[in-house]
Backbone atoms as SQL, in Angstrom:
CREATE TABLE atoms (id INTEGER PRIMARY KEY, chain TEXT, resi INTEGER, resn TEXT, atom TEXT, x REAL, y REAL, z REAL);
INSERT INTO atoms VALUES
  (1, 'A', 1, 'UNK', 'N', -4.850, 16.648, -7.204),
  (2, 'A', 1, 'UNK', 'CA', -4.674, 17.398, -8.382),
  (3, 'A', 1, 'UNK', 'C', -5.064, 18.451, -8.720),
  (4, 'A', 2, 'UNK', 'N', -6.655, 18.550, -8.179),
  (5, 'A', 2, 'UNK', 'CA', -6.923, 19.494, -8.118),
  (6, 'A', 2, 'UNK', 'C', -6.580, 20.582, -7.301),
  (7, 'A', 3, 'UNK', 'N', -5.855, 20.370, -5.885),
  (8, 'A', 3, 'UNK', 'CA', -5.283, 20.983, -4.580),
  (9, 'A', 3, 'UNK', 'C', -4.484, 21.065, -5.173),
  (10, 'A', 4, 'UNK', 'N', -3.507, 20.691, -6.641),
  (11, 'A', 4, 'UNK', 'CA', -2.038, 20.918, -6.423),
  (12, 'A', 4, 'UNK', 'C', -0.705, 20.032, -6.383),
  (13, 'A', 5, 'UNK', 'N', -1.244, 19.013, -4.786),
  (14, 'A', 5, 'UNK', 'CA', -0.635, 18.403, -4.693),
  (15, 'A', 5, 'UNK', 'C', 0.496, 16.988, -5.209),
  (16, 'A', 6, 'UNK', 'N', -0.244, 16.673, -6.928),
  (17, 'A', 6, 'UNK', 'CA', 0.339, 15.827, -7.382),
  (18, 'A', 6, 'UNK', 'C', 0.512, 16.325, -9.074),
  (19, 'A', 7, 'UNK', 'N', 0.935, 15.639, -9.641),
  (20, 'A', 7, 'UNK', 'CA', 1.043, 15.625, -11.420),
  (21, 'A', 7, 'UNK', 'C', 1.116, 14.356, -12.063),
  (22, 'A', 8, 'UNK', 'N', 0.601, 14.584, -12.754),
  (23, 'A', 8, 'UNK', 'CA', 0.068, 13.571, -13.821),
  (24, 'A', 8, 'UNK', 'C', 1.516, 13.432, -14.610),
  (25, 'A', 9, 'UNK', 'N', 2.046, 12.132, -14.548),
  (26, 'A', 9, 'UNK', 'CA', 3.150, 11.508, -15.399),
  (27, 'A', 9, 'UNK', 'C', 2.188, 10.210, -15.918),
  (28, 'A', 10, 'UNK', 'N', 2.821, 10.819, -17.815),
  (29, 'A', 10, 'UNK', 'CA', 2.935, 10.258, -18.643),
  (30, 'A', 10, 'UNK', 'C', 4.065, 9.024, -19.157),
  (31, 'A', 11, 'UNK', 'N', 3.872, 7.829, -18.884),
  (32, 'A', 11, 'UNK', 'CA', 4.917, 6.897, -19.572),
  (33, 'A', 11, 'UNK', 'C', 4.485, 6.357, -20.891),
  (34, 'A', 12, 'UNK', 'N', 5.022, 6.541, -21.549),
  (35, 'A', 12, 'UNK', 'CA', 4.949, 5.167, -22.744),
  (36, 'A', 12, 'UNK', 'C', 5.720, 4.462, -22.920),
  (37, 'A', 13, 'UNK', 'N', 5.171, 2.596, -23.295),
  (38, 'A', 13, 'UNK', 'CA', 6.129, 2.439, -24.018),
  (39, 'A', 13, 'UNK', 'C', 5.429, 2.366, -24.842),
  (40, 'A', 14, 'UNK', 'N', 6.550, 1.301, -25.911),
  (41, 'A', 14, 'UNK', 'CA', 6.285, 0.536, -26.936),
  (42, 'A', 14, 'UNK', 'C', 5.345, 0.005, -27.727),
  (43, 'A', 15, 'UNK', 'N', 4.913, -1.015, -26.831),
  (44, 'A', 15, 'UNK', 'CA', 3.773, -1.531, -27.364),
  (45, 'A', 15, 'UNK', 'C', 2.303, -2.278, -26.346),
  (46, 'A', 16, 'UNK', 'N', 2.650, -1.579, -25.346),
  (47, 'A', 16, 'UNK', 'CA', 1.301, -1.144, -24.531),
  (48, 'A', 16, 'UNK', 'C', 0.954, 0.529, -24.566),
  (49, 'A', 17, 'UNK', 'N', -0.480, 0.530, -23.725),
  (50, 'A', 17, 'UNK', 'CA', -0.833, 2.068, -24.191),
  (51, 'A', 17, 'UNK', 'C', -0.200, 2.388, -22.650),
  (52, 'A', 18, 'UNK', 'N', -0.130, 3.732, -22.704),
  (53, 'A', 18, 'UNK', 'CA', 0.524, 4.863, -22.291),
  (54, 'A', 18, 'UNK', 'C', 0.187, 5.022, -20.105),
  (55, 'A', 19, 'UNK', 'N', 0.893, 4.951, -19.320),
  (56, 'A', 19, 'UNK', 'CA', 0.587, 4.678, -17.582),
  (57, 'A', 19, 'UNK', 'C', 0.790, 5.869, -17.439),
  (58, 'A', 20, 'UNK', 'N', 0.211, 6.283, -16.559),
  (59, 'A', 20, 'UNK', 'CA', -0.391, 7.645, -15.776),
  (60, 'A', 20, 'UNK', 'C', 0.080, 6.980, -13.849),
  (61, 'A', 21, 'UNK', 'N', 0.997, 7.711, -13.609),
  (62, 'A', 21, 'UNK', 'CA', 0.694, 7.635, -12.225),
  (63, 'A', 21, 'UNK', 'C', 0.548, 9.368, -12.077),
  (64, 'A', 22, 'UNK', 'N', 0.734, 9.569, -10.622),
  (65, 'A', 22, 'UNK', 'CA', 0.406, 10.739, -10.413),
  (66, 'A', 22, 'UNK', 'C', 1.614, 10.600, -8.982),
  (67, 'A', 23, 'UNK', 'N', 2.773, 12.018, -9.501),
  (68, 'A', 23, 'UNK', 'CA', 3.581, 12.129, -8.121),
  (69, 'A', 23, 'UNK', 'C', 3.498, 13.501, -7.885),
  (70, 'A', 24, 'UNK', 'N', 4.218, 13.235, -6.594),
  (71, 'A', 24, 'UNK', 'CA', 3.890, 14.586, -5.593),
  (72, 'A', 24, 'UNK', 'C', 4.716, 15.932, -6.227),
  (73, 'A', 25, 'UNK', 'N', 4.468, 17.196, -5.656),
  (74, 'A', 25, 'UNK', 'CA', 5.032, 18.197, -6.970),
  (75, 'A', 25, 'UNK', 'C', 6.714, 18.418, -6.043),
  (76, 'A', 26, 'UNK', 'N', 6.108, 18.500, -4.955),
  (77, 'A', 26, 'UNK', 'CA', 7.616, 18.837, -4.465),
  (78, 'A', 26, 'UNK', 'C', 8.451, 17.729, -4.257),
  (79, 'A', 27, 'UNK', 'N', 9.458, 18.131, -3.598),
  (80, 'A', 27, 'UNK', 'CA', 10.824, 17.625, -3.139),
  (81, 'A', 27, 'UNK', 'C', 10.176, 16.842, -1.691),
  (82, 'A', 28, 'UNK', 'N', 9.635, 18.287, -0.662),
  (83, 'A', 28, 'UNK', 'CA', 9.602, 18.096, 0.257),
  (84, 'A', 28, 'UNK', 'C', 7.892, 16.990, 0.661),
  (85, 'A', 29, 'UNK', 'N', 7.231, 16.858, -0.629),
  (86, 'A', 29, 'UNK', 'CA', 6.054, 16.049, -0.715),
  (87, 'A', 29, 'UNK', 'C', 5.963, 14.788, -1.197),
  (88, 'A', 30, 'UNK', 'N', 7.298, 14.568, -2.262),
  (89, 'A', 30, 'UNK', 'CA', 7.619, 13.081, -2.509),
  (90, 'A', 30, 'UNK', 'C', 8.643, 12.412, -1.198),
  (91, 'A', 31, 'UNK', 'N', 9.631, 12.879, -0.816),
  (92, 'A', 31, 'UNK', 'CA', 9.937, 12.814, 0.818),
  (93, 'A', 31, 'UNK', 'C', 8.802, 12.206, 1.863),
  (94, 'A', 32, 'UNK', 'N', 8.002, 12.835, 1.799),
  (95, 'A', 32, 'UNK', 'CA', 7.200, 12.713, 3.388),
  (96, 'A', 32, 'UNK', 'C', 6.439, 11.240, 2.395),
  (97, 'A', 33, 'UNK', 'N', 6.263, 11.403, 1.053),
  (98, 'A', 33, 'UNK', 'CA', 5.430, 9.858, 0.446),
  (99, 'A', 33, 'UNK', 'C', 6.402, 8.927, 0.865),
  (100, 'A', 34, 'UNK', 'N', 7.618, 9.276, 0.432),
  (101, 'A', 34, 'UNK', 'CA', 7.821, 8.168, 0.485),
  (102, 'A', 34, 'UNK', 'C', 8.404, 7.788, 2.220),
  (103, 'A', 35, 'UNK', 'N', 8.605, 8.010, 3.005),
  (104, 'A', 35, 'UNK', 'CA', 8.723, 8.351, 4.693),
  (105, 'A', 35, 'UNK', 'C', 7.691, 7.120, 5.313),
  (106, 'A', 36, 'UNK', 'N', 6.153, 7.145, 4.680),
  (107, 'A', 36, 'UNK', 'CA', 5.019, 6.476, 5.036),
  (108, 'A', 36, 'UNK', 'C', 5.684, 4.942, 4.716),
  (109, 'A', 37, 'UNK', 'N', 5.972, 4.639, 4.212),
  (110, 'A', 37, 'UNK', 'CA', 6.348, 3.081, 3.558),
  (111, 'A', 37, 'UNK', 'C', 8.141, 2.455, 4.404),
  (112, 'A', 38, 'UNK', 'N', 8.389, 3.941, 4.775),
  (113, 'A', 38, 'UNK', 'CA', 10.197, 3.349, 4.732),
  (114, 'A', 38, 'UNK', 'C', 10.251, 3.164, 6.144),
  (115, 'A', 39, 'UNK', 'N', 9.026, 4.180, 6.981),
  (116, 'A', 39, 'UNK', 'CA', 8.788, 3.668, 8.428),
  (117, 'A', 39, 'UNK', 'C', 7.983, 2.561, 9.004),
  (118, 'A', 40, 'UNK', 'N', 6.685, 1.781, 7.931),
  (119, 'A', 40, 'UNK', 'CA', 6.823, 1.222, 8.274),
  (120, 'A', 40, 'UNK', 'C', 7.377, -0.143, 7.710),
  (121, 'A', 41, 'UNK', 'N', 8.087, -0.194, 7.321),
  (122, 'A', 41, 'UNK', 'CA', 9.135, -1.389, 6.896),
  (123, 'A', 41, 'UNK', 'C', 9.781, -1.093, 7.762),
  (124, 'A', 42, 'UNK', 'N', 10.358, -0.478, 8.074),
  (125, 'A', 42, 'UNK', 'CA', 11.484, -0.481, 9.336),
  (126, 'A', 42, 'UNK', 'C', 10.706, -0.984, 10.580),
  (127, 'A', 43, 'UNK', 'N', 9.079, -0.778, 11.385),
  (128, 'A', 43, 'UNK', 'CA', 8.461, -1.470, 12.341),
  (129, 'A', 43, 'UNK', 'C', 8.329, -2.840, 12.469),
  (130, 'A', 44, 'UNK', 'N', 7.858, -3.118, 10.778),
  (131, 'A', 44, 'UNK', 'CA', 7.659, -4.273, 10.080),
  (132, 'A', 44, 'UNK', 'C', 8.875, -5.424, 10.309),
  (133, 'A', 45, 'UNK', 'N', 10.255, -5.137, 10.144),
  (134, 'A', 45, 'UNK', 'CA', 11.434, -5.611, 9.711),
  (135, 'A', 45, 'UNK', 'C', 12.097, -5.928, 11.638),
  (136, 'A', 46, 'UNK', 'N', 11.763, -4.848, 12.157),
  (137, 'A', 46, 'UNK', 'CA', 12.523, -4.823, 13.356),
  (138, 'A', 46, 'UNK', 'C', 11.528, -5.878, 14.795),
  (139, 'A', 47, 'UNK', 'N', 9.940, -6.211, 13.895),
  (140, 'A', 47, 'UNK', 'CA', 9.458, -6.806, 15.004),
  (141, 'A', 47, 'UNK', 'C', 8.070, -6.092, 15.708),
  (142, 'A', 48, 'UNK', 'N', 8.227, -4.738, 15.363),
  (143, 'A', 48, 'UNK', 'CA', 8.058, -3.681, 16.442),
  (144, 'A', 48, 'UNK', 'C', 6.681, -3.417, 16.591),
  (145, 'A', 49, 'UNK', 'N', 5.683, -2.910, 17.848),
  (146, 'A', 49, 'UNK', 'CA', 4.445, -3.232, 17.960),
  (147, 'A', 49, 'UNK', 'C', 3.778, -2.074, 17.225),
  (148, 'A', 50, 'UNK', 'N', 2.897, -2.242, 16.632),
  (149, 'A', 50, 'UNK', 'CA', 2.236, -1.460, 15.526),
  (150, 'A', 50, 'UNK', 'C', 1.504, -0.520, 16.373),
  (151, 'A', 51, 'UNK', 'N', 1.123, 0.502, 15.934),
  (152, 'A', 51, 'UNK', 'CA', -0.092, 1.558, 16.455),
  (153, 'A', 51, 'UNK', 'C', -1.671, 1.303, 15.547),
  (154, 'A', 52, 'UNK', 'N', -2.034, 1.489, 16.399),
  (155, 'A', 52, 'UNK', 'CA', -3.228, 0.952, 15.453),
  (156, 'A', 52, 'UNK', 'C', -3.379, 1.284, 13.938),
  (157, 'A', 53, 'UNK', 'N', -3.307, 3.144, 13.713),
  (158, 'A', 53, 'UNK', 'CA', -3.185, 3.423, 12.635),
  (159, 'A', 53, 'UNK', 'C', -2.346, 2.769, 11.507),
  (160, 'A', 54, 'UNK', 'N', -0.879, 2.329, 12.614),
  (161, 'A', 54, 'UNK', 'CA', -0.057, 1.152, 11.238),
  (162, 'A', 54, 'UNK', 'C', -0.824, 0.323, 11.160),
  (163, 'A', 55, 'UNK', 'N', -1.498, -0.509, 12.044),
  (164, 'A', 55, 'UNK', 'CA', -2.051, -1.480, 11.471),
  (165, 'A', 55, 'UNK', 'C', -3.136, -1.695, 10.700),
  (166, 'A', 56, 'UNK', 'N', -4.168, -0.518, 10.607),
  (167, 'A', 56, 'UNK', 'CA', -4.875, -0.165, 9.622),
  (168, 'A', 56, 'UNK', 'C', -3.755, -0.630, 8.453),
  (169, 'A', 57, 'UNK', 'N', -2.881, 0.707, 8.623),
  (170, 'A', 57, 'UNK', 'CA', -2.278, 1.440, 6.724),
  (171, 'A', 57, 'UNK', 'C', -1.546, 0.071, 6.384),
  (172, 'A', 58, 'UNK', 'N', -1.002, -0.851, 7.144),
  (173, 'A', 58, 'UNK', 'CA', -0.219, -2.592, 6.601),
  (174, 'A', 58, 'UNK', 'C', -1.409, -3.015, 5.746),
  (175, 'A', 59, 'UNK', 'N', -2.841, -3.275, 6.987),
  (176, 'A', 59, 'UNK', 'CA', -3.694, -3.682, 6.386),
  (177, 'A', 59, 'UNK', 'C', -4.209, -4.010, 5.083),
  (178, 'A', 60, 'UNK', 'N', -4.455, -2.621, 5.065),
  (179, 'A', 60, 'UNK', 'CA', -5.002, -1.852, 3.353),
  (180, 'A', 60, 'UNK', 'C', -3.876, -2.251, 2.883),
  (181, 'A', 61, 'UNK', 'N', -3.016, -2.151, 2.674),
  (182, 'A', 61, 'UNK', 'CA', -1.480, -2.497, 2.263),
  (183, 'A', 61, 'UNK', 'C', -1.403, -3.893, 1.241),
  (184, 'A', 62, 'UNK', 'N', -1.772, -4.740, 2.969),
  (185, 'A', 62, 'UNK', 'CA', -1.591, -5.872, 2.462),
  (186, 'A', 62, 'UNK', 'C', -3.153, -6.384, 1.806),
  (187, 'A', 63, 'UNK', 'N', -3.923, -6.090, 1.491),
  (188, 'A', 63, 'UNK', 'CA', -5.557, -5.927, 1.332),
  (189, 'A', 63, 'UNK', 'C', -5.387, -5.754, -0.395),
  (190, 'A', 64, 'UNK', 'N', -4.915, -4.723, -0.310),
  (191, 'A', 64, 'UNK', 'CA', -4.939, -4.452, -2.161),
  (192, 'A', 64, 'UNK', 'C', -3.822, -5.065, -2.639),
  (193, 'A', 65, 'UNK', 'N', -2.867, -5.602, -2.212),
  (194, 'A', 65, 'UNK', 'CA', -2.064, -6.569, -3.145),
  (195, 'A', 65, 'UNK', 'C', -1.165, -5.821, -3.444),
  (196, 'A', 66, 'UNK', 'N', -0.772, -4.138, -2.770),
  (197, 'A', 66, 'UNK', 'CA', 0.310, -3.338, -2.657),
  (198, 'A', 66, 'UNK', 'C', 1.656, -3.781, -2.767),
  (199, 'A', 67, 'UNK', 'N', 1.772, -5.022, -0.824),
  (200, 'A', 67, 'UNK', 'CA', 3.131, -4.988, -0.597),
  (201, 'A', 67, 'UNK', 'C', 4.357, -5.194, -1.290),
  (202, 'A', 68, 'UNK', 'N', 4.574, -5.219, -2.243),
  (203, 'A', 68, 'UNK', 'CA', 5.294, -4.881, -2.639),
  (204, 'A', 68, 'UNK', 'C', 5.611, -3.664, -4.018),
  (205, 'A', 69, 'UNK', 'N', 4.881, -2.764, -3.988),
  (206, 'A', 69, 'UNK', 'CA', 4.546, -2.211, -4.148),
  (207, 'A', 69, 'UNK', 'C', 5.029, -0.732, -3.039),
  (208, 'A', 70, 'UNK', 'N', 4.613, -0.952, -1.884),
  (209, 'A', 70, 'UNK', 'CA', 4.834, 0.029, -0.962),
  (210, 'A', 70, 'UNK', 'C', 6.422, -0.305, 0.228),
  (211, 'A', 71, 'UNK', 'N', 5.792, -1.383, 0.375),
  (212, 'A', 71, 'UNK', 'CA', 6.771, -1.750, 1.045),
  (213, 'A', 71, 'UNK', 'C', 8.233, -2.845, 0.615),
  (214, 'A', 72, 'UNK', 'N', 8.443, -1.708, -0.640),
  (215, 'A', 72, 'UNK', 'CA', 9.869, -2.181, -2.073),
  (216, 'A', 72, 'UNK', 'C', 11.045, -2.797, -0.357),
  (217, 'A', 73, 'UNK', 'N', 11.847, -3.644, -0.802),
  (218, 'A', 73, 'UNK', 'CA', 12.619, -4.449, -0.531),
  (219, 'A', 73, 'UNK', 'C', 12.889, -5.305, 0.398),
  (220, 'A', 74, 'UNK', 'N', 11.383, -5.633, 0.648),
  (221, 'A', 74, 'UNK', 'CA', 10.943, -6.497, 1.289),
  (222, 'A', 74, 'UNK', 'C', 11.385, -8.208, 1.710),
  (223, 'A', 75, 'UNK', 'N', 12.164, -8.636, 0.072),
  (224, 'A', 75, 'UNK', 'CA', 12.049, -9.869, 0.482),
  (225, 'A', 75, 'UNK', 'C', 13.321, -10.508, 1.062),
  (226, 'A', 76, 'UNK', 'N', 13.813, -9.259, 1.317),
  (227, 'A', 76, 'UNK', 'CA', 15.342, -9.888, 1.499),
  (228, 'A', 76, 'UNK', 'C', 14.979, -10.474, 3.616),
  (229, 'A', 77, 'UNK', 'N', 13.705, -9.546, 3.508),
  (230, 'A', 77, 'UNK', 'CA', 13.346, -10.022, 5.108),
  (231, 'A', 77, 'UNK', 'C', 11.943, -10.551, 5.293),
  (232, 'A', 78, 'UNK', 'N', 11.839, -12.414, 4.694),
  (233, 'A', 78, 'UNK', 'CA', 10.608, -12.770, 5.073),
  (234, 'A', 78, 'UNK', 'C', 9.967, -12.985, 6.386),
  (235, 'A', 79, 'UNK', 'N', 10.171, -12.590, 6.976),
  (236, 'A', 79, 'UNK', 'CA', 9.949, -13.357, 8.660),
  (237, 'A', 79, 'UNK', 'C', 8.578, -11.483, 8.519),
  (238, 'A', 80, 'UNK', 'N', 9.475, -11.015, 8.171),
  (239, 'A', 80, 'UNK', 'CA', 8.425, -9.289, 8.070),
  (240, 'A', 80, 'UNK', 'C', 7.164, -9.538, 7.040),
  (241, 'A', 81, 'UNK', 'N', 6.730, -10.514, 6.172),
  (242, 'A', 81, 'UNK', 'CA', 5.867, -10.827, 5.905),
  (243, 'A', 81, 'UNK', 'C', 5.031, -11.446, 6.491),
  (244, 'A', 82, 'UNK', 'N', 5.255, -12.663, 7.612),
  (245, 'A', 82, 'UNK', 'CA', 4.946, -13.212, 7.519),
  (246, 'A', 82, 'UNK', 'C', 3.384, -12.604, 8.540),
  (247, 'A', 83, 'UNK', 'N', 4.006, -11.445, 9.212),
  (248, 'A', 83, 'UNK', 'CA', 2.764, -10.431, 9.501),
  (249, 'A', 83, 'UNK', 'C', 1.568, -9.850, 9.386),
  (250, 'A', 84, 'UNK', 'N', 1.963, -9.955, 7.738),
  (251, 'A', 84, 'UNK', 'CA', 0.894, -9.470, 7.225),
  (252, 'A', 84, 'UNK', 'C', -0.585, -9.726, 6.705),
  (253, 'A', 85, 'UNK', 'N', -1.037, -11.049, 6.894),
  (254, 'A', 85, 'UNK', 'CA', -1.995, -11.456, 7.169),
  (255, 'A', 85, 'UNK', 'C', -2.494, -11.525, 8.153),
  (256, 'A', 86, 'UNK', 'N', -2.146, -11.186, 9.343),
  (257, 'A', 86, 'UNK', 'CA', -2.858, -11.561, 10.653),
  (258, 'A', 86, 'UNK', 'C', -2.983, -9.785, 10.889),
  (259, 'A', 87, 'UNK', 'N', -2.455, -8.999, 10.472),
  (260, 'A', 87, 'UNK', 'CA', -2.222, -7.506, 10.554),
  (261, 'A', 87, 'UNK', 'C', -3.521, -7.063, 11.548),
  (262, 'A', 88, 'UNK', 'N', -5.062, -7.260, 10.718),
  (263, 'A', 88, 'UNK', 'CA', -5.831, -6.709, 10.869),
  (264, 'A', 88, 'UNK', 'C', -6.985, -7.396, 12.420),
  (265, 'A', 89, 'UNK', 'N', -6.388, -8.454, 12.408),
  (266, 'A', 89, 'UNK', 'CA', -6.783, -9.038, 13.471),
  (267, 'A', 89, 'UNK', 'C', -7.027, -8.042, 15.317),
  (268, 'A', 90, 'UNK', 'N', -5.722, -7.688, 15.179),
  (269, 'A', 90, 'UNK', 'CA', -5.514, -6.475, 16.405),
  (270, 'A', 90, 'UNK', 'C', -6.492, -5.719, 15.806),
  (271, 'A', 91, 'UNK', 'N', -7.378, -5.329, 15.280),
  (272, 'A', 91, 'UNK', 'CA', -7.418, -3.945, 14.881),
  (273, 'A', 91, 'UNK', 'C', -9.364, -3.920, 15.436),
  (274, 'A', 92, 'UNK', 'N', -9.502, -2.916, 16.076),
  (275, 'A', 92, 'UNK', 'CA', -11.476, -2.937, 16.291),
  (276, 'A', 92, 'UNK', 'C', -12.150, -3.449, 15.066),
  (277, 'A', 93, 'UNK', 'N', -13.127, -4.071, 15.475),
  (278, 'A', 93, 'UNK', 'CA', -14.292, -4.549, 14.476),
  (279, 'A', 93, 'UNK', 'C', -15.100, -3.510, 13.618),
  (280, 'A', 94, 'UNK', 'N', -14.220, -2.158, 14.118),
  (281, 'A', 94, 'UNK', 'CA', -15.359, -1.862, 12.533),
  (282, 'A', 94, 'UNK', 'C', -13.810, -1.171, 11.239),
  (283, 'A', 95, 'UNK', 'N', -13.000, -1.246, 11.880),
  (284, 'A', 95, 'UNK', 'CA', -11.530, -1.149, 10.777),
  (285, 'A', 95, 'UNK', 'C', -11.790, -2.348, 10.193),
  (286, 'A', 96, 'UNK', 'N', -11.695, -3.952, 11.115),
  (287, 'A', 96, 'UNK', 'CA', -11.079, -4.903, 10.215),
  (288, 'A', 96, 'UNK', 'C', -12.368, -5.260, 9.273),
  (289, 'A', 97, 'UNK', 'N', -13.743, -4.435, 9.571),
  (290, 'A', 97, 'UNK', 'CA', -14.719, -4.568, 8.652),
  (291, 'A', 97, 'UNK', 'C', -14.503, -4.007, 7.293),
  (292, 'A', 98, 'UNK', 'N', -13.888, -2.940, 6.959),
  (293, 'A', 98, 'UNK', 'CA', -12.345, -1.712, 6.437),
  (294, 'A', 98, 'UNK', 'C', -12.154, -2.142, 5.550),
  (295, 'A', 99, 'UNK', 'N', -11.425, -3.846, 6.649),
  (296, 'A', 99, 'UNK', 'CA', -10.343, -4.463, 5.614),
  (297, 'A', 99, 'UNK', 'C', -10.647, -5.713, 4.440),
  (298, 'A', 100, 'UNK', 'N', -12.284, -6.008, 5.290),
  (299, 'A', 100, 'UNK', 'CA', -12.385, -7.077, 4.389),
  (300, 'A', 100, 'UNK', 'C', -13.520, -6.715, 3.243),
  (301, 'A', 101, 'UNK', 'N', -14.250, -5.402, 4.160),
  (302, 'A', 101, 'UNK', 'CA', -14.748, -5.219, 2.354),
  (303, 'A', 101, 'UNK', 'C', -13.945, -4.708, 1.270),
  (304, 'A', 102, 'UNK', 'N', -12.705, -4.349, 1.952),
  (305, 'A', 102, 'UNK', 'CA', -11.142, -4.229, 0.887),
  (306, 'A', 102, 'UNK', 'C', -11.307, -5.259, -0.499),
  (307, 'A', 103, 'UNK', 'N', -11.286, -6.214, 1.031),
  (308, 'A', 103, 'UNK', 'CA', -10.254, -7.058, 0.474),
  (309, 'A', 103, 'UNK', 'C', -11.343, -7.831, -0.255),
  (310, 'A', 104, 'UNK', 'N', -12.833, -8.080, -0.115),
  (311, 'A', 104, 'UNK', 'CA', -13.685, -8.488, -0.873),
  (312, 'A', 104, 'UNK', 'C', -13.468, -7.685, -2.344),
  (313, 'A', 105, 'UNK', 'N', -13.890, -5.958, -2.468),
  (314, 'A', 105, 'UNK', 'CA', -13.591, -5.008, -3.225),
  (315, 'A', 105, 'UNK', 'C', -12.660, -5.769, -4.275),
  (316, 'A', 106, 'UNK', 'N', -11.570, -5.912, -4.119),
  (317, 'A', 106, 'UNK', 'CA', -10.859, -6.072, -4.866),
  (318, 'A', 106, 'UNK', 'C', -10.251, -6.980, -5.303),
  (319, 'A', 107, 'UNK', 'N', -11.045, -8.157, -4.745),
  (320, 'A', 107, 'UNK', 'CA', -11.645, -9.547, -5.315),
  (321, 'A', 107, 'UNK', 'C', -12.338, -9.403, -6.901),
  (322, 'A', 108, 'UNK', 'N', -13.601, -8.760, -6.175),
  (323, 'A', 108, 'UNK', 'CA', -14.620, -8.480, -7.360),
  (324, 'A', 108, 'UNK', 'C', -14.327, -7.688, -8.544),
  (325, 'A', 109, 'UNK', 'N', -12.939, -7.047, -8.682),
  (326, 'A', 109, 'UNK', 'CA', -12.735, -6.362, -9.214),
  (327, 'A', 109, 'UNK', 'C', -11.696, -7.563, -10.518),
  (328, 'A', 110, 'UNK', 'N', -10.927, -8.326, -9.948),
  (329, 'A', 110, 'UNK', 'CA', -9.789, -9.128, -10.340),
  (330, 'A', 110, 'UNK', 'C', -10.976, -10.120, -10.874),
  (331, 'A', 111, 'UNK', 'N', -11.919, -10.540, -10.385),
  (332, 'A', 111, 'UNK', 'CA', -12.540, -11.507, -10.867),
  (333, 'A', 111, 'UNK', 'C', -13.269, -10.956, -12.331),
  (334, 'A', 112, 'UNK', 'N', -14.184, -10.049, -11.540),
  (335, 'A', 112, 'UNK', 'CA', -14.890, -9.367, -13.565),
  (336, 'A', 112, 'UNK', 'C', -14.425, -9.739, -14.085),
  (337, 'A', 113, 'UNK', 'N', -12.400, -8.810, -13.869),
  (338, 'A', 113, 'UNK', 'CA', -12.034, -8.421, -14.681),
  (339, 'A', 113, 'UNK', 'C', -11.222, -9.318, -15.647),
  (340, 'A', 114, 'UNK', 'N', -10.978, -10.201, -15.026),
  (341, 'A', 114, 'UNK', 'CA', -10.866, -11.743, -16.205),
  (342, 'A', 114, 'UNK', 'C', -12.024, -12.485, -16.913),
  (343, 'A', 115, 'UNK', 'N', -13.055, -12.461, -16.908),
  (344, 'A', 115, 'UNK', 'CA', -14.372, -12.549, -17.801),
  (345, 'A', 115, 'UNK', 'C', -13.918, -12.480, -19.346);
């Protein structure tokens, strides 16, 4: 927001508190944001080999539980989902550690939130 790349959009619902999402300001930025998930979904659906950067991104999406939000429309391609839990195995050890810490952090946040 400080750089002017995104703007807050407040959505109000009847019985819940307002939700704030951050949307890119320009059509070009929105297209760039959508292209990343579309490109990843296309690589996974086609069973193509992923670069280290793409493996890291797919692993982070999987570790954070955002698969359905980032890789939407995936339900039609169950074979692509099978790759997600194993995406981090091909990463160098330092990047695998990032994924493991991310999974642990998400798990601890969810656990604390349920108390």
